[in-house]
N, C-alpha and C positions, 0 to 999 in steps of 0.2 A: 554177438551181444546186441540186444535190443534196448533202445532208449524210448521212454514214455514221458511225455510232458503233461502235467496235471494242473488244472485250475481248481482252487478251493476257496472256501469262504470262512469268515469269522463273523458270526451273527449272535445277536442277543448278548447274554452274559459272557459268552465265550470270547467277546472282543477284548476282555481283560486278560486273556491267556497270553503269556509271554511267548516270544519266539522259541525259547528253549523248552518251555512246556509243550508247545505244539510239536517240536521235534521228537520229544519222548512219546507223545501220544501217537504220532504218525509211525514211528518205528514199531510200537506195539501193534498198530493196525496192520503193518506189513507182515508181522509174524502170525497174527490171527487169520489173515486172509491167505496165508501160505504162499506169498509172492516169492517166486524164485529169484531172489536178489543176487546181483553180482557184488562181490566184496573186494575191498582194498587189500593190498598185500601188506606184509609186515607182521610185527609181533601182536598188534591189536587190530585185527581186521574189522572194518565197519561197513555197513551197507552203503553203496554208492548212491547218495542222494544229494542233489544240488538245489539249494534254496536261492530264490532270486528276489531281492528288494522287498523284504517283509515289512508290513505296515507296523507302525509304532504300537506298543501295548496300550490298550484303552480305546483304540479306534476299530470300528467295524470295517469289514472289507468284503466285496463281492468278487475280487480279482487278485488273488494271491497265486503264485506260480512256483512249481518245483519240477525237477526232472529226476527220474530214477533210471538206473541201468539194470537190466535183467540178464540172468544167465541162460534163460530159455524164453522162447517167443510166446507171448500171450496176446489175446485180443484186447485192445485198449478199452472197449466198451464194457466187457466182462470185468476187467480189472478195476475199472472205475466203480462199478456196482459193489464189488467185494470190499474195496477199501472204504467206500462210503458207509456201508453197513457196519464196518469195524471201528468207526470213529463216532464220538458223541455228537448228538444233535447240536448244530451250530458250527461245527467244523465239518463242512460238507464238500465232498469232491463232486464238482458239477461238470467237469469236462476232462477228456483224456484223448490225446492223439499220439501216434507214433512219430518220433522225431525223424525228419528227412532232411533237415537243414542244420547248419551250424550257427554259432554266435547268437543263441537265443537271448542271452542277457542284454545284448546290444539293442534288441528290439524294444526293451522296456525303457522308452525314452521319456515318457510323461505319464502322469496320473490324473484321473478325474475324481474330484472329491466333492462330497455334499456335506455341508455344515449346517446343522439345525440349531438356530439361536432362539431359545425360549426366552420370552420377556422382551424381545426386540421387535419394534414396529417395522414392517417391510419398508416404509418410507424412509426411516432412519438408516436402514441397511443400504438402501439405494444411494443415499447421499454419501455414506461412508465408502461404498464401492467406487463411486465416481471420483472421490478425492484420492483414493488409493491408486486407481488406474491413471489418473492425471499426473501423478508424481513420477519423476524420472528415476529416483531411488527412494527407498524406504528402509532406513537402517533400524534393525531390531537387535536385541541381545538375547542370547541363549546360554544357559549355564551348561558347560561340558565338563568332562573329567579333567580337562586342562585349565578350567577356570571359565570366567565369563568371556563370551566371544561375541563380537559385533559383526554383522554382515547385512547385505542388501536382500530384502525379501521381495522386492518388486521385480527384479530382472528375470526371475524364473517363472513368473506368472504370465501366461499367454491369454488367459480368459478368466474373468471374474464377474459374476452377475448375481443380483439379488432377486429372489422369487418369493411370492406369497406362499404361505403354508397351505397344504392341501385342505380343501373345504371339509373333508370328513375326519380331520384330526380330532382327537379327544381334547376337551378343555376349551375355555373361552378366552384365554389370555393371548397376548400378542406373541407372534412367532414369525421369524423370517428364515428363509432357506437361502444359503449361498451355494452356488455351483462354481467350482474352481478347477482350472486346468493348470498344472504345474510341471514344468520341465524338470527332469532329474539331473541336477547339476551338482557341483561340488563347491561349497558345502551344500548339502541337501536342504531344500526349503520345505518345511512341513506345514500342515494346516494351522497348527498353533502359532507358527511364525507369522503367517498371514493375519491371523487374529491380532497378534501383537502389533502388526503394521497398521491395521485398521484403528487400533487404539491410538497409535502415534499420529496418524494423519487426520483422524476424524473424531477422536475421543469416544469411539464405540466400544463399550465394555458390557457384554452380556451379563445379566445378574446371576446366571448359573452357567456351569461349564457347557460348552457346545458339544452336541452329539455329532461325531465325525464318522463318515463312512466313505471308503474308497469304492467308487463305482466301476472303474476300469483303469487299466494301465496297458501301455503298448506303444506302437509307433505313432508319432505325432505327424499329422498331415498339416504342413505349414499353411497351405492355401485355405483350408476349411477350418483349421483349429481343432479338428476332431482327433480322438485317440482311437486307433484301429486295433482289431484283435491280433495279438502277437502269435496266436496259434494258426492263423489263416495260411501263412506260407507253408506250414507242414501239411495241412489238408490239401492245398493246391498241388503239392509235390507228390502226394501219395500215389495217385494213379500212374504217374511216370515211373516212380520208384518200383511199383509192383510189376509193371511191364518189363522193366530192366532186369529185375530179380528173376522173373519167370523165363527169361531168354527170348528167342525169336517169337514174334507174334504168330497166331494161327494162320493168318494169311500168308506170311513168309514161308511157313512150313509147307503149306499146300503148294505154293509156287515152286519151292525147291523139290517137292516130291514129283511134280509134273515135268520137271526139266529132264 
């Protein structure tokens, strides 16, 4: 049984796709692409697909991940192309590797987010960021299915900086960009929780909802504060796995034949 790990995006209007809607679209794509899926046992078999840490509905993402199990071996690059062609534009499969390691979900330790704040001056955003980062704790509230919950939005944030909007952006109004790195803790701290925290600490309230995009998720390097590619360990392990699967190397075979 072969396992393939995929990276996909949610772009444009498709950022409003719920996780359940994506699951349905992806399973249709598996059928269209004639992917030889492995299925679960029992009375209602379903394709073996594992989703990891999906972004909230309404946020864009360049770094969503899932894993599929196949009943027959396929080339990951070919599989990526077939699935991408079978999904609507905006839900794009941009990477595929064969799984050679375990505990993939454990590698998704942190996310990098970009928050676009229309109507906010970059100087005001910088002051709000400084106040937020200087605080030891920032308590915010979020309504859950169990009622209103209060938790600390500051502890999970390892980096937060304000940037000026790109010079080529359309429109002449004020706009600030926030770049945010958040650890995946329990309870999960989301970008909107950080925005609530900025309102608490610095009274920063964008006049329109922020446009939020996840740029990356993966292992967090504590020294540099960067988030690294979670698929890299599988790429690094691929040559060794191929050599092991193929048996003795050619050099070993020649040596044995000469003995």
